[in-house]
C-alpha positions as CSV (number, residue, x, y, z in Angstrom):
1,X,-15.0,18.0,-4.9
2,X,-13.2,20.7,-3.0
3,X,-9.7,20.8,-1.4
4,X,-9.3,18.9,1.8
5,X,-6.7,17.7,4.4
6,X,-6.8,14.4,6.3
7,X,-4.6,13.4,9.3
8,X,-3.3,10.2,7.9
9,X,-2.0,8.5,11.1
10,X,-5.5,8.2,12.7
11,X,-7.8,8.3,9.7
12,X,-10.6,5.8,10.0
13,X,-10.1,3.0,7.4
14,X,-12.5,0.3,6.2
15,X,-11.6,-3.5,6.0
16,X,-10.4,-4.6,2.5
17,X,-9.9,-8.3,2.7
18,X,-6.9,-9.9,0.8
19,X,-7.4,-12.7,-1.7
20,X,-6.3,-15.7,0.6
21,X,-4.0,-16.8,-2.4
22,X,-2.0,-13.6,-1.7
23,X,-1.1,-14.6,1.9
24,X,2.2,-16.4,2.2
25,X,2.7,-16.3,5.9
26,X,0.9,-15.1,9.0
27,X,-2.6,-13.7,9.0
28,X,-2.1,-10.1,7.7
29,X,-5.3,-7.9,7.4
30,X,-5.7,-4.9,5.1
31,X,-7.8,-1.8,5.5
32,X,-7.9,1.4,3.4
33,X,-9.8,4.5,2.4
34,X,-10.0,6.1,-1.1
35,X,-9.7,9.8,-0.6
36,X,-10.1,10.8,-4.3
37,X,-10.5,9.2,-7.6
38,X,-10.5,10.7,-11.1
39,X,-13.7,10.6,-13.0
40,X,-12.2,8.1,-15.4
41,X,-11.0,5.9,-12.5
42,X,-7.4,5.9,-13.7
43,X,-6.0,8.0,-10.7
44,X,-6.6,7.0,-7.3
45,X,-5.3,8.6,-4.0
46,X,-5.8,7.2,-0.6
47,X,-4.5,5.6,2.6
48,X,-3.7,1.8,3.0
49,X,-2.8,-0.3,6.0
50,X,-1.6,-3.8,6.4
51,X,-0.9,-5.8,9.7
52,X,2.2,-8.1,10.1
53,X,2.6,-11.0,7.8
54,X,3.8,-11.8,4.3
55,X,1.8,-11.3,1.1
56,X,2.5,-11.5,-2.6
57,X,1.1,-8.8,-5.0
58,X,1.3,-7.6,-8.6
59,X,1.7,-3.8,-8.4
60,X,0.0,-0.9,-10.0
61,X,2.0,2.2,-11.0
62,X,2.3,3.8,-7.5
63,X,4.0,6.4,-5.4
64,X,3.5,6.0,-1.7
65,X,4.9,7.5,1.5
66,X,5.0,5.3,4.6
67,X,3.4,7.1,7.6
68,X,4.0,4.3,10.2
69,X,5.3,0.7,10.5
70,X,8.0,-1.2,8.7
71,X,8.1,-3.7,5.8
72,X,10.6,-5.4,3.5
73,X,9.4,-5.3,-0.2
74,X,11.2,-7.7,-2.6
75,X,10.6,-7.0,-6.3
76,X,10.9,-10.2,-8.3
77,X,13.9,-9.9,-10.6
78,X,14.8,-6.6,-8.9
79,X,15.6,-4.9,-5.7
80,X,14.6,-5.4,-2.2
81,X,13.6,-2.4,-0.2
82,X,13.3,-1.9,3.7
83,X,10.7,0.9,4.2
84,X,9.6,2.8,7.3
85,X,8.1,6.1,8.4
86,X,9.0,8.9,6.1
87,X,10.2,6.7,3.1
88,X,8.8,7.2,-0.3
89,X,8.7,4.3,-2.7
90,X,7.9,4.0,-6.4
91,X,6.5,0.7,-7.8
92,X,6.1,-0.1,-11.5
93,X,2.9,-1.4,-12.9
94,X,3.3,-5.2,-13.3
95,X,6.0,-5.6,-10.8
96,X,5.6,-8.9,-8.8
97,X,6.4,-8.3,-5.2
98,X,6.6,-10.0,-1.8
99,X,5.8,-7.7,1.1
100,X,7.1,-8.9,4.6
101,X,5.4,-6.7,7.0
102,X,7.3,-6.4,10.4
103,X,5.0,-3.7,12.1
104,X,1.6,-2.6,11.0
105,X,2.4,-0.4,8.0
106,X,0.2,2.6,7.0
107,X,0.9,4.6,3.8
108,X,-0.6,7.4,1.8
109,X,-0.6,6.6,-1.9
110,X,-1.3,7.7,-5.6
111,X,-2.0,5.1,-8.1
112,X,-2.2,5.5,-11.8
113,X,-4.0,2.6,-13.6
114,X,-3.1,1.6,-17.2
């Protein structure tokens, strides 16, 4: 694979349906696109988007930057973060979170799988 650039705000994404058990309120929909994955599958880089609603999740080791939208991320037993355009966030593998998405949120991410 060669080097490349992608304009994240208007990149085409593919539907990535949530497990219904993750949806806590509303009817959020997720879409995304993997831009790069390491040969061993442990490193993943891509774009992810979620529409308004509330979802629960168990996180991977992730760094992301919000491109558009707003959400509140509550980490069980930890802090709560309000994130919006330009914010970078680091989540630890195994963190249990609740995402309350106020405006459709799009992020660019890097995940390291254990």
